[in-house]
mmCIF file as Biopython writes it, N, C-alpha, C and O atoms, coordinates in Angstrom:
data_model
#
loop_
_atom_site.group_PDB
_atom_site.id
_atom_site.type_symbol
_atom_site.label_atom_id
_atom_site.label_alt_id
_atom_site.label_comp_id
_atom_site.label_asym_id
_atom_site.label_entity_id
_atom_site.label_seq_id
_atom_site.pdbx_PDB_ins_code
_atom_site.Cartn_x
_atom_site.Cartn_y
_atom_site.Cartn_z
_atom_site.occupancy
_atom_site.B_iso_or_equiv
_atom_site.auth_seq_id
_atom_site.auth_asym_id
_atom_site.pdbx_PDB_model_num
ATOM 1   N N  . UNK A ? 1  ? -5.226 30.478  -13.011 1.0 0.0 1  A 1 
ATOM 2   C CA . UNK A ? 1  ? -5.625 29.653  -11.877 1.0 0.0 1  A 1 
ATOM 3   C C  . UNK A ? 1  ? -4.918 30.183  -10.632 1.0 0.0 1  A 1 
ATOM 4   O O  . UNK A ? 1  ? -3.695 30.320  -10.640 1.0 0.0 1  A 1 
ATOM 5   N N  . UNK A ? 2  ? -5.659 30.486  -9.559  1.0 0.0 2  A 1 
ATOM 6   C CA . UNK A ? 2  ? -5.024 30.967  -8.325  1.0 0.0 2  A 1 
ATOM 7   C C  . UNK A ? 2  ? -4.051 29.931  -7.768  1.0 0.0 2  A 1 
ATOM 8   O O  . UNK A ? 2  ? -4.193 28.727  -7.983  1.0 0.0 2  A 1 
ATOM 9   N N  . UNK A ? 3  ? -3.071 30.441  -7.056  1.0 0.0 3  A 1 
ATOM 10  C CA . UNK A ? 3  ? -1.985 29.594  -6.548  1.0 0.0 3  A 1 
ATOM 11  C C  . UNK A ? 3  ? -2.506 28.445  -5.687  1.0 0.0 3  A 1 
ATOM 12  O O  . UNK A ? 3  ? -2.028 27.320  -5.828  1.0 0.0 3  A 1 
ATOM 13  N N  . UNK A ? 4  ? -3.465 28.691  -4.805  1.0 0.0 4  A 1 
ATOM 14  C CA . UNK A ? 4  ? -4.004 27.649  -3.927  1.0 0.0 4  A 1 
ATOM 15  C C  . UNK A ? 4  ? -4.663 26.530  -4.697  1.0 0.0 4  A 1 
ATOM 16  O O  . UNK A ? 4  ? -4.511 25.360  -4.347  1.0 0.0 4  A 1 
ATOM 17  N N  . UNK A ? 5  ? -5.399 26.877  -5.753  1.0 0.0 5  A 1 
ATOM 18  C CA . UNK A ? 5  ? -6.073 25.854  -6.560  1.0 0.0 5  A 1 
ATOM 19  C C  . UNK A ? 5  ? -5.052 25.000  -7.314  1.0 0.0 5  A 1 
ATOM 20  O O  . UNK A ? 5  ? -5.223 23.790  -7.460  1.0 0.0 5  A 1 
ATOM 21  N N  . UNK A ? 6  ? -4.000 25.645  -7.784  1.0 0.0 6  A 1 
ATOM 22  C CA . UNK A ? 6  ? -2.959 24.894  -8.503  1.0 0.0 6  A 1 
ATOM 23  C C  . UNK A ? 6  ? -2.268 23.906  -7.561  1.0 0.0 6  A 1 
ATOM 24  O O  . UNK A ? 6  ? -2.007 22.763  -7.937  1.0 0.0 6  A 1 
ATOM 25  N N  . UNK A ? 7  ? -1.970 24.354  -6.330  1.0 0.0 7  A 1 
ATOM 26  C CA . UNK A ? 7  ? -1.348 23.450  -5.354  1.0 0.0 7  A 1 
ATOM 27  C C  . UNK A ? 7  ? -2.268 22.269  -5.051  1.0 0.0 7  A 1 
ATOM 28  O O  . UNK A ? 7  ? -1.813 21.128  -4.968  1.0 0.0 7  A 1 
ATOM 29  N N  . UNK A ? 8  ? -3.566 22.547  -4.887  1.0 0.0 8  A 1 
ATOM 30  C CA . UNK A ? 8  ? -4.532 21.484  -4.597  1.0 0.0 8  A 1 
ATOM 31  C C  . UNK A ? 8  ? -4.610 20.491  -5.760  1.0 0.0 8  A 1 
ATOM 32  O O  . UNK A ? 8  ? -4.712 19.285  -5.536  1.0 0.0 8  A 1 
ATOM 33  N N  . UNK A ? 9  ? -4.561 20.989  -7.001  1.0 0.0 9  A 1 
ATOM 34  C CA . UNK A ? 9  ? -4.604 20.111  -8.173  1.0 0.0 9  A 1 
ATOM 35  C C  . UNK A ? 9  ? -3.376 19.204  -8.182  1.0 0.0 9  A 1 
ATOM 36  O O  . UNK A ? 9  ? -3.489 18.007  -8.444  1.0 0.0 9  A 1 
ATOM 37  N N  . UNK A ? 10 ? -2.187 19.780  -7.894  1.0 0.0 10 A 1 
ATOM 38  C CA . UNK A ? 10 ? -0.966 18.966  -7.859  1.0 0.0 10 A 1 
ATOM 39  C C  . UNK A ? 10 ? -1.046 17.926  -6.738  1.0 0.0 10 A 1 
ATOM 40  O O  . UNK A ? 10 ? -0.625 16.782  -6.908  1.0 0.0 10 A 1 
ATOM 41  N N  . UNK A ? 11 ? -1.589 18.338  -5.601  1.0 0.0 11 A 1 
ATOM 42  C CA . UNK A ? 11 ? -1.731 17.427  -4.478  1.0 0.0 11 A 1 
ATOM 43  C C  . UNK A ? 11 ? -2.659 16.273  -4.861  1.0 0.0 11 A 1 
ATOM 44  O O  . UNK A ? 11 ? -2.369 15.117  -4.555  1.0 0.0 11 A 1 
ATOM 45  N N  . UNK A ? 12 ? -3.768 16.582  -5.525  1.0 0.0 12 A 1 
ATOM 46  C CA . UNK A ? 12 ? -4.704 15.540  -5.945  1.0 0.0 12 A 1 
ATOM 47  C C  . UNK A ? 12 ? -4.054 14.598  -6.952  1.0 0.0 12 A 1 
ATOM 48  O O  . UNK A ? 12 ? -4.272 13.388  -6.900  1.0 0.0 12 A 1 
ATOM 49  N N  . UNK A ? 13 ? -3.259 15.145  -7.868  1.0 0.0 13 A 1 
ATOM 50  C CA . UNK A ? 13 ? -2.569 14.298  -8.848  1.0 0.0 13 A 1 
ATOM 51  C C  . UNK A ? 13 ? -1.574 13.377  -8.144  1.0 0.0 13 A 1 
ATOM 52  O O  . UNK A ? 13 ? -1.486 12.190  -8.458  1.0 0.0 13 A 1 
ATOM 53  N N  . UNK A ? 14 ? -0.819 13.939  -7.181  1.0 0.0 14 A 1 
ATOM 54  C CA . UNK A ? 14 ? 0.145  13.130  -6.434  1.0 0.0 14 A 1 
ATOM 55  C C  . UNK A ? 14 ? -0.566 12.037  -5.643  1.0 0.0 14 A 1 
ATOM 56  O O  . UNK A ? 14 ? -0.115 10.893  -5.608  1.0 0.0 14 A 1 
ATOM 57  N N  . UNK A ? 15 ? -1.678 12.398  -5.011  1.0 0.0 15 A 1 
ATOM 58  C CA . UNK A ? 15 ? -2.449 11.443  -4.217  1.0 0.0 15 A 1 
ATOM 59  C C  . UNK A ? 15 ? -2.986 10.330  -5.114  1.0 0.0 15 A 1 
ATOM 60  O O  . UNK A ? 15 ? -2.947 9.155   -4.751  1.0 0.0 15 A 1 
ATOM 61  N N  . UNK A ? 16 ? -3.485 10.710  -6.281  1.0 0.0 16 A 1 
ATOM 62  C CA . UNK A ? 16 ? -4.027 9.729   -7.216  1.0 0.0 16 A 1 
ATOM 63  C C  . UNK A ? 16 ? -2.931 8.766   -7.668  1.0 0.0 16 A 1 
ATOM 64  O O  . UNK A ? 16 ? -3.151 7.556   -7.735  1.0 0.0 16 A 1 
ATOM 65  N N  . UNK A ? 17 ? -1.760 9.302   -7.976  1.0 0.0 17 A 1 
ATOM 66  C CA . UNK A ? 17 ? -0.639 8.457   -8.405  1.0 0.0 17 A 1 
ATOM 67  C C  . UNK A ? 17 ? -0.223 7.515   -7.276  1.0 0.0 17 A 1 
ATOM 68  O O  . UNK A ? 17 ? 0.028  6.333   -7.509  1.0 0.0 17 A 1 
ATOM 69  N N  . UNK A ? 18 ? -0.150 8.043   -6.054  1.0 0.0 18 A 1 
ATOM 70  C CA . UNK A ? 18 ? 0.245  7.203   -4.924  1.0 0.0 18 A 1 
ATOM 71  C C  . UNK A ? 18 ? -0.801 6.116   -4.676  1.0 0.0 18 A 1 
ATOM 72  O O  . UNK A ? 18 ? -0.449 4.977   -4.373  1.0 0.0 18 A 1 
ATOM 73  N N  . UNK A ? 19 ? -2.074 6.459   -4.802  1.0 0.0 19 A 1 
ATOM 74  C CA . UNK A ? 19 ? -3.122 5.460   -4.603  1.0 0.0 19 A 1 
ATOM 75  C C  . UNK A ? 19 ? -3.040 4.377   -5.677  1.0 0.0 19 A 1 
ATOM 76  O O  . UNK A ? 19 ? -3.270 3.204   -5.384  1.0 0.0 19 A 1 
ATOM 77  N N  . UNK A ? 20 ? -2.719 4.750   -6.910  1.0 0.0 20 A 1 
ATOM 78  C CA . UNK A ? 20 ? -2.539 3.769   -7.976  1.0 0.0 20 A 1 
ATOM 79  C C  . UNK A ? 20 ? -1.396 2.819   -7.662  1.0 0.0 20 A 1 
ATOM 80  O O  . UNK A ? 20 ? -1.500 1.613   -7.888  1.0 0.0 20 A 1 
ATOM 81  N N  . UNK A ? 21 ? -0.300 3.369   -7.139  1.0 0.0 21 A 1 
ATOM 82  C CA . UNK A ? 21 ? 0.831  2.532   -6.758  1.0 0.0 21 A 1 
ATOM 83  C C  . UNK A ? 21 ? 0.454  1.629   -5.591  1.0 0.0 21 A 1 
ATOM 84  O O  . UNK A ? 21 ? 0.885  0.478   -5.521  1.0 0.0 21 A 1 
ATOM 85  N N  . UNK A ? 22 ? -0.360 2.164   -4.667  1.0 0.0 22 A 1 
ATOM 86  C CA . UNK A ? 22 ? -0.811 1.381   -3.519  1.0 0.0 22 A 1 
ATOM 87  C C  . UNK A ? 22 ? -1.640 0.188   -3.976  1.0 0.0 22 A 1 
ATOM 88  O O  . UNK A ? 22 ? -1.467 -0.920  -3.467  1.0 0.0 22 A 1 
ATOM 89  N N  . UNK A ? 23 ? -2.534 0.404   -4.928  1.0 0.0 23 A 1 
ATOM 90  C CA . UNK A ? 23 ? -3.372 -0.687  -5.440  1.0 0.0 23 A 1 
ATOM 91  C C  . UNK A ? 23 ? -2.495 -1.745  -6.098  1.0 0.0 23 A 1 
ATOM 92  O O  . UNK A ? 23 ? -2.685 -2.942  -5.883  1.0 0.0 23 A 1 
ATOM 93  N N  . UNK A ? 24 ? -1.540 -1.297  -6.898  1.0 0.0 24 A 1 
ATOM 94  C CA . UNK A ? 24 ? -0.634 -2.245  -7.559  1.0 0.0 24 A 1 
ATOM 95  C C  . UNK A ? 24 ? 0.147  -3.054  -6.527  1.0 0.0 24 A 1 
ATOM 96  O O  . UNK A ? 24 ? 0.300  -4.268  -6.659  1.0 0.0 24 A 1 
ATOM 97  N N  . UNK A ? 25 ? 0.639  -2.362  -5.499  1.0 0.0 25 A 1 
ATOM 98  C CA . UNK A ? 25 ? 1.412  -3.054  -4.466  1.0 0.0 25 A 1 
ATOM 99  C C  . UNK A ? 25 ? 0.518  -4.018  -3.683  1.0 0.0 25 A 1 
ATOM 100 O O  . UNK A ? 25 ? 0.956  -5.101  -3.295  1.0 0.0 25 A 1 
ATOM 101 N N  . UNK A ? 26 ? -0.730 -3.622  -3.454  1.0 0.0 26 A 1 
ATOM 102 C CA . UNK A ? 26 ? -1.671 -4.475  -2.722  1.0 0.0 26 A 1 
ATOM 103 C C  . UNK A ? 26 ? -1.898 -5.780  -3.475  1.0 0.0 26 A 1 
ATOM 104 O O  . UNK A ? 26 ? -1.970 -6.845  -2.862  1.0 0.0 26 A 1 
ATOM 105 N N  . UNK A ? 27 ? -2.011 -5.703  -4.807  1.0 0.0 27 A 1 
ATOM 106 C CA . UNK A ? 27 ? -2.184 -6.926  -5.589  1.0 0.0 27 A 1 
ATOM 107 C C  . UNK A ? 27 ? -0.959 -7.829  -5.449  1.0 0.0 27 A 1 
ATOM 108 O O  . UNK A ? 27 ? -1.091 -9.046  -5.320  1.0 0.0 27 A 1 
ATOM 109 N N  . UNK A ? 28 ? 0.225  -7.230  -5.476  1.0 0.0 28 A 1 
ATOM 110 C CA . UNK A ? 28 ? 1.440  -8.029  -5.286  1.0 0.0 28 A 1 
ATOM 111 C C  . UNK A ? 28 ? 1.442  -8.664  -3.898  1.0 0.0 28 A 1 
ATOM 112 O O  . UNK A ? 28 ? 1.798  -9.832  -3.745  1.0 0.0 28 A 1 
ATOM 113 N N  . UNK A ? 29 ? 1.041  -7.887  -2.882  1.0 0.0 29 A 1 
ATOM 114 C CA . UNK A ? 29 ? 1.014  -8.398  -1.510  1.0 0.0 29 A 1 
ATOM 115 C C  . UNK A ? 29 ? 0.021  -9.537  -1.367  1.0 0.0 29 A 1 
ATOM 116 O O  . UNK A ? 29 ? 0.299  -10.519 -0.679  1.0 0.0 29 A 1 
ATOM 117 N N  . UNK A ? 30 ? -1.130 -9.418  -2.006  1.0 0.0 30 A 1 
ATOM 118 C CA . UNK A ? 30 ? -2.135 -10.486 -1.955  1.0 0.0 30 A 1 
ATOM 119 C C  . UNK A ? 30 ? -1.574 -11.753 -2.595  1.0 0.0 30 A 1 
ATOM 120 O O  . UNK A ? 30 ? -1.766 -12.852 -2.076  1.0 0.0 30 A 1 
ATOM 121 N N  . UNK A ? 31 ? -0.887 -11.599 -3.714  1.0 0.0 31 A 1 
ATOM 122 C CA . UNK A ? 31 ? -0.292 -12.769 -4.370  1.0 0.0 31 A 1 
ATOM 123 C C  . UNK A ? 31 ? 0.781  -13.412 -3.486  1.0 0.0 31 A 1 
ATOM 124 O O  . UNK A ? 31 ? 0.877  -14.637 -3.408  1.0 0.0 31 A 1 
ATOM 125 N N  . UNK A ? 32 ? 1.587  -12.573 -2.821  1.0 0.0 32 A 1 
ATOM 126 C CA . UNK A ? 32 ? 2.607  -13.108 -1.921  1.0 0.0 32 A 1 
ATOM 127 C C  . UNK A ? 32 ? 1.954  -13.830 -0.748  1.0 0.0 32 A 1 
ATOM 128 O O  . UNK A ? 32 ? 2.392  -14.910 -0.350  1.0 0.0 32 A 1 
ATOM 129 N N  . UNK A ? 33 ? 0.897  -13.222 -0.196  1.0 0.0 33 A 1 
ATOM 130 C CA . UNK A ? 33 ? 0.193  -13.845 0.930   1.0 0.0 33 A 1 
ATOM 131 C C  . UNK A ? 33 ? -0.424 -15.181 0.506   1.0 0.0 33 A 1 
ATOM 132 O O  . UNK A ? 33 ? -0.358 -16.164 1.244   1.0 0.0 33 A 1 
ATOM 133 N N  . UNK A ? 34 ? -1.017 -15.208 -0.674  1.0 0.0 34 A 1 
ATOM 134 C CA . UNK A ? 34 ? -1.619 -16.448 -1.171  1.0 0.0 34 A 1 
ATOM 135 C C  . UNK A ? 34 ? -0.555 -17.533 -1.332  1.0 0.0 34 A 1 
ATOM 136 O O  . UNK A ? 34 ? -0.793 -18.699 -1.014  1.0 0.0 34 A 1 
ATOM 137 N N  . UNK A ? 35 ? 0.603  -17.146 -1.821  1.0 0.0 35 A 1 
ATOM 138 C CA . UNK A ? 35 ? 1.685  -18.125 -1.978  1.0 0.0 35 A 1 
ATOM 139 C C  . UNK A ? 35 ? 2.119  -18.655 -0.613  1.0 0.0 35 A 1 
ATOM 140 O O  . UNK A ? 35 ? 2.371  -19.850 -0.459  1.0 0.0 35 A 1 
ATOM 141 N N  . UNK A ? 36 ? 2.206  -17.762 0.380   1.0 0.0 36 A 1 
ATOM 142 C CA . UNK A ? 36 ? 2.595  -18.203 1.720   1.0 0.0 36 A 1 
ATOM 143 C C  . UNK A ? 36 ? 1.532  -19.118 2.334   1.0 0.0 36 A 1 
ATOM 144 O O  . UNK A ? 36 ? 1.852  -20.109 2.990   1.0 0.0 36 A 1 
ATOM 145 N N  . UNK A ? 37 ? 0.263  -18.768 2.108   1.0 0.0 37 A 1 
ATOM 146 C CA . UNK A ? 37 ? -0.819 -19.563 2.690   1.0 0.0 37 A 1 
ATOM 147 C C  . UNK A ? 37 ? -0.951 -20.926 2.028   1.0 0.0 37 A 1 
ATOM 148 O O  . UNK A ? 37 ? -1.485 -21.854 2.636   1.0 0.0 37 A 1 
ATOM 149 N N  . UNK A ? 38 ? -0.474 -21.067 0.793   1.0 0.0 38 A 1 
ATOM 150 C CA . UNK A ? 38 ? -0.582 -22.354 0.103   1.0 0.0 38 A 1 
ATOM 151 C C  . UNK A ? 38 ? 0.488  -23.334 0.587   1.0 0.0 38 A 1 
ATOM 152 O O  . UNK A ? 38 ? 0.435  -24.524 0.274   1.0 0.0 38 A 1 
ATOM 153 N N  . UNK A ? 39 ? 1.460  -22.828 1.352   1.0 0.0 39 A 1 
ATOM 154 C CA . UNK A ? 39 ? 2.504  -23.695 1.888   1.0 0.0 39 A 1 
ATOM 155 C C  . UNK A ? 39 ? 2.059  -24.233 3.248   1.0 0.0 39 A 1 
ATOM 156 O O  . UNK A ? 39 ? 1.205  -23.637 3.904   1.0 0.0 39 A 1 
ATOM 157 N N  . UNK A ? 40 ? 2.635  -25.355 3.669   1.0 0.0 40 A 1 
ATOM 158 C CA . UNK A ? 40 ? 2.337  -25.834 5.028   1.0 0.0 40 A 1 
ATOM 159 C C  . UNK A ? 40 ? 2.748  -24.739 6.029   1.0 0.0 40 A 1 
ATOM 160 O O  . UNK A ? 40 ? 3.753  -24.054 5.837   1.0 0.0 40 A 1 
ATOM 161 N N  . UNK A ? 41 ? 1.966  -24.594 7.080   1.0 0.0 41 A 1 
ATOM 162 C CA . UNK A ? 41 ? 2.251  -23.557 8.086   1.0 0.0 41 A 1 
ATOM 163 C C  . UNK A ? 41 ? 3.642  -23.786 8.666   1.0 0.0 41 A 1 
ATOM 164 O O  . UNK A ? 41 ? 3.960  -24.870 9.156   1.0 0.0 41 A 1 
ATOM 165 N N  . UNK A ? 42 ? 4.435  -22.776 8.601   1.0 0.0 42 A 1 
ATOM 166 C CA . UNK A ? 42 ? 5.768  -22.831 9.182   1.0 0.0 42 A 1 
ATOM 167 C C  . UNK A ? 42 ? 6.032  -21.475 9.828   1.0 0.0 42 A 1 
ATOM 168 O O  . UNK A ? 42 ? 5.354  -20.493 9.526   1.0 0.0 42 A 1 
ATOM 169 N N  . UNK A ? 43 ? 6.997  -21.429 10.698  1.0 0.0 43 A 1 
ATOM 170 C CA . UNK A ? 43 ? 7.344  -20.181 11.363  1.0 0.0 43 A 1 
ATOM 171 C C  . UNK A ? 43 ? 7.745  -19.136 10.322  1.0 0.0 43 A 1 
ATOM 172 O O  . UNK A ? 43 ? 7.406  -17.960 10.458  1.0 0.0 43 A 1 
ATOM 173 N N  . UNK A ? 44 ? 8.462  -19.562 9.288   1.0 0.0 44 A 1 
ATOM 174 C CA . UNK A ? 44 ? 8.899  -18.632 8.246   1.0 0.0 44 A 1 
ATOM 175 C C  . UNK A ? 44 ? 7.708  -18.057 7.482   1.0 0.0 44 A 1 
ATOM 176 O O  . UNK A ? 44 ? 7.667  -16.858 7.207   1.0 0.0 44 A 1 
ATOM 177 N N  . UNK A ? 45 ? 6.744  -18.905 7.139   1.0 0.0 45 A 1 
ATOM 178 C CA . UNK A ? 45 ? 5.561  -18.444 6.408   1.0 0.0 45 A 1 
ATOM 179 C C  . UNK A ? 45 ? 4.741  -17.483 7.262   1.0 0.0 45 A 1 
ATOM 180 O O  . UNK A ? 45 ? 4.283  -16.451 6.772   1.0 0.0 45 A 1 
ATOM 181 N N  . UNK A ? 46 ? 4.554  -17.820 8.537   1.0 0.0 46 A 1 
ATOM 182 C CA . UNK A ? 46 ? 3.776  -16.953 9.422   1.0 0.0 46 A 1 
ATOM 183 C C  . UNK A ? 46 ? 4.487  -15.618 9.644   1.0 0.0 46 A 1 
ATOM 184 O O  . UNK A ? 46 ? 3.838  -14.574 9.703   1.0 0.0 46 A 1 
ATOM 185 N N  . UNK A ? 47 ? 5.801  -15.648 9.766   1.0 0.0 47 A 1 
ATOM 186 C CA . UNK A ? 47 ? 6.572  -14.416 9.934   1.0 0.0 47 A 1 
ATOM 187 C C  . UNK A ? 47 ? 6.459  -13.537 8.687   1.0 0.0 47 A 1 
ATOM 188 O O  . UNK A ? 47 ? 6.297  -12.322 8.792   1.0 0.0 47 A 1 
ATOM 189 N N  . UNK A ? 48 ? 6.545  -14.157 7.507   1.0 0.0 48 A 1 
ATOM 190 C CA . UNK A ? 48 ? 6.416  -13.395 6.259   1.0 0.0 48 A 1 
ATOM 191 C C  . UNK A ? 48 ? 5.039  -12.768 6.120   1.0 0.0 48 A 1 
ATOM 192 O O  . UNK A ? 48 ? 4.908  -11.629 5.672   1.0 0.0 48 A 1 
ATOM 193 N N  . UNK A ? 49 ? 4.020  -13.512 6.503   1.0 0.0 49 A 1 
ATOM 194 C CA . UNK A ? 49 ? 2.653  -13.003 6.437   1.0 0.0 49 A 1 
ATOM 195 C C  . UNK A ? 49 ? 2.469  -11.838 7.411   1.0 0.0 49 A 1 
ATOM 196 O O  . UNK A ? 49 ? 1.829  -10.842 7.075   1.0 0.0 49 A 1 
ATOM 197 N N  . UNK A ? 50 ? 3.018  -11.959 8.586   1.0 0.0 50 A 1 
ATOM 198 C CA . UNK A ? 50 ? 2.927  -10.881 9.573   1.0 0.0 50 A 1 
ATOM 199 C C  . UNK A ? 50 ? 3.624  -9.620  9.048   1.0 0.0 50 A 1 
ATOM 200 O O  . UNK A ? 50 ? 3.100  -8.518  9.208   1.0 0.0 50 A 1 
ATOM 201 N N  . UNK A ? 51 ? 4.788  -9.768  8.429   1.0 0.0 51 A 1 
ATOM 202 C CA . UNK A ? 51 ? 5.503  -8.603  7.862   1.0 0.0 51 A 1 
ATOM 203 C C  . UNK A ? 51 ? 4.672  -7.935  6.777   1.0 0.0 51 A 1 
ATOM 204 O O  . UNK A ? 51 ? 4.641  -6.707  6.688   1.0 0.0 51 A 1 
ATOM 205 N N  . UNK A ? 52 ? 3.990  -8.740  5.940   1.0 0.0 52 A 1 
ATOM 206 C CA . UNK A ? 52 ? 3.138  -8.169  4.891   1.0 0.0 52 A 1 
ATOM 207 C C  . UNK A ? 52 ? 2.009  -7.338  5.491   1.0 0.0 52 A 1 
ATOM 208 O O  . UNK A ? 52 ? 1.734  -6.237  5.015   1.0 0.0 52 A 1 
ATOM 209 N N  . UNK A ? 53 ? 1.356  -7.849  6.522   1.0 0.0 53 A 1 
ATOM 210 C CA . UNK A ? 53 ? 0.253  -7.121  7.139   1.0 0.0 53 A 1 
ATOM 211 C C  . UNK A ? 53 ? 0.732  -5.840  7.806   1.0 0.0 53 A 1 
ATOM 212 O O  . UNK A ? 53 ? 0.064  -4.809  7.716   1.0 0.0 53 A 1 
ATOM 213 N N  . UNK A ? 54 ? 1.882  -5.891  8.477   1.0 0.0 54 A 1 
ATOM 214 C CA . UNK A ? 54 ? 2.428  -4.697  9.125   1.0 0.0 54 A 1 
ATOM 215 C C  . UNK A ? 54 ? 2.770  -3.645  8.072   1.0 0.0 54 A 1 
ATOM 216 O O  . UNK A ? 54 ? 2.473  -2.465  8.258   1.0 0.0 54 A 1 
ATOM 217 N N  . UNK A ? 55 ? 3.389  -4.059  6.973   1.0 0.0 55 A 1 
ATOM 218 C CA . UNK A ? 55 ? 3.742  -3.120  5.903   1.0 0.0 55 A 1 
ATOM 219 C C  . UNK A ? 55 ? 2.487  -2.526  5.267   1.0 0.0 55 A 1 
ATOM 220 O O  . UNK A ? 55 ? 2.453  -1.335  4.958   1.0 0.0 55 A 1 
ATOM 221 N N  . UNK A ? 56 ? 1.456  -3.348  5.072   1.0 0.0 56 A 1 
ATOM 222 C CA . UNK A ? 56 ? 0.213  -2.852  4.473   1.0 0.0 56 A 1 
ATOM 223 C C  . UNK A ? 56 ? -0.450 -1.832  5.393   1.0 0.0 56 A 1 
ATOM 224 O O  . UNK A ? 56 ? -0.969 -0.820  4.922   1.0 0.0 56 A 1 
ATOM 225 N N  . UNK A ? 57 ? -0.439 -2.083  6.673   1.0 0.0 57 A 1 
ATOM 226 C CA . UNK A ? 57 ? -1.024 -1.138  7.632   1.0 0.0 57 A 1 
ATOM 227 C C  . UNK A ? 57 ? -0.267 0.189   7.610   1.0 0.0 57 A 1 
ATOM 228 O O  . UNK A ? 57 ? -0.886 1.252   7.667   1.0 0.0 57 A 1 
ATOM 229 N N  . UNK A ? 58 ? 1.072  0.140   7.526   1.0 0.0 58 A 1 
ATOM 230 C CA . UNK A ? 58 ? 1.873  1.360   7.481   1.0 0.0 58 A 1 
ATOM 231 C C  . UNK A ? 58 ? 1.574  2.147   6.210   1.0 0.0 58 A 1 
ATOM 232 O O  . UNK A ? 58 ? 1.423  3.368   6.261   1.0 0.0 58 A 1 
ATOM 233 N N  . UNK A ? 59 ? 1.488  1.460   5.066   1.0 0.0 59 A 1 
ATOM 234 C CA . UNK A ? 59 ? 1.199  2.148   3.802   1.0 0.0 59 A 1 
ATOM 235 C C  . UNK A ? 59 ? -0.178 2.799   3.842   1.0 0.0 59 A 1 
ATOM 236 O O  . UNK A ? 59 ? -0.358 3.904   3.330   1.0 0.0 59 A 1 
ATOM 237 N N  . UNK A ? 60 ? -1.148 2.124   4.446   1.0 0.0 60 A 1 
ATOM 238 C CA . UNK A ? 60 ? -2.492 2.685   4.564   1.0 0.0 60 A 1 
ATOM 239 C C  . UNK A ? 60 ? -2.427 3.996   5.341   1.0 0.0 60 A 1 
ATOM 240 O O  . UNK A ? 60 ? -3.055 4.977   4.943   1.0 0.0 60 A 1 
ATOM 241 N N  . UNK A ? 61 ? -1.687 4.027   6.431   1.0 0.0 61 A 1 
ATOM 242 C CA . UNK A ? 61 ? -1.536 5.241   7.231   1.0 0.0 61 A 1 
ATOM 243 C C  . UNK A ? 61 ? -0.826 6.321   6.422   1.0 0.0 61 A 1 
ATOM 244 O O  . UNK A ? 61 ? -1.210 7.490   6.476   1.0 0.0 61 A 1 
ATOM 245 N N  . UNK A ? 62 ? 0.211  5.936   5.671   1.0 0.0 62 A 1 
ATOM 246 C CA . UNK A ? 62 ? 0.946  6.905   4.851   1.0 0.0 62 A 1 
ATOM 247 C C  . UNK A ? 62 ? 0.034  7.536   3.812   1.0 0.0 62 A 1 
ATOM 248 O O  . UNK A ? 62 ? 0.100  8.745   3.591   1.0 0.0 62 A 1 
ATOM 249 N N  . UNK A ? 63 ? -0.816 6.743   3.169   1.0 0.0 63 A 1 
ATOM 250 C CA . UNK A ? 63 ? -1.723 7.266   2.144   1.0 0.0 63 A 1 
ATOM 251 C C  . UNK A ? 63 ? -2.747 8.195   2.781   1.0 0.0 63 A 1 
ATOM 252 O O  . UNK A ? 63 ? -3.067 9.240   2.215   1.0 0.0 63 A 1 
ATOM 253 N N  . UNK A ? 64 ? -3.265 7.832   3.945   1.0 0.0 64 A 1 
ATOM 254 C CA . UNK A ? 64 ? -4.267 8.664   4.616   1.0 0.0 64 A 1 
ATOM 255 C C  . UNK A ? 64 ? -3.707 10.021  5.011   1.0 0.0 64 A 1 
ATOM 256 O O  . UNK A ? 64 ? -4.445 11.006  5.016   1.0 0.0 64 A 1 
ATOM 257 N N  . UNK A ? 65 ? -2.417 10.099  5.342   1.0 0.0 65 A 1 
ATOM 258 C CA . UNK A ? 65 ? -1.821 11.357  5.803   1.0 0.0 65 A 1 
ATOM 259 C C  . UNK A ? 65 ? -1.045 12.066  4.699   1.0 0.0 65 A 1 
ATOM 260 O O  . UNK A ? 65 ? -0.341 13.039  4.970   1.0 0.0 65 A 1 
ATOM 261 N N  . UNK A ? 66 ? -1.161 11.598  3.465   1.0 0.0 66 A 1 
ATOM 262 C CA . UNK A ? 66 ? -0.373 12.150  2.349   1.0 0.0 66 A 1 
ATOM 263 C C  . UNK A ? 66 ? -0.630 13.631  2.141   1.0 0.0 66 A 1 
ATOM 264 O O  . UNK A ? 66 ? 0.324  14.401  2.028   1.0 0.0 66 A 1 
ATOM 265 N N  . UNK A ? 67 ? -1.878 14.054  2.086   1.0 0.0 67 A 1 
ATOM 266 C CA . UNK A ? 67 ? -2.212 15.472  1.880   1.0 0.0 67 A 1 
ATOM 267 C C  . UNK A ? 67 ? -3.185 15.932  2.936   1.0 0.0 67 A 1 
ATOM 268 O O  . UNK A ? 67 ? -3.590 17.094  2.938   1.0 0.0 67 A 1 
#
């Protein structure tokens, strides 16, 4: 296998693994968001929800620029 193809295969494997971790983390984030939304609206709940969305947006950008 030529060197370039091998690098691309490793990159695809890494990307696939990272995307799998992203999906798993997204499910955890959705569960956390649901728990926050089930509570009466409070500054703490809204702040936690905002942090989740900011982190999710950053991870999305990280995955898009991975390879």
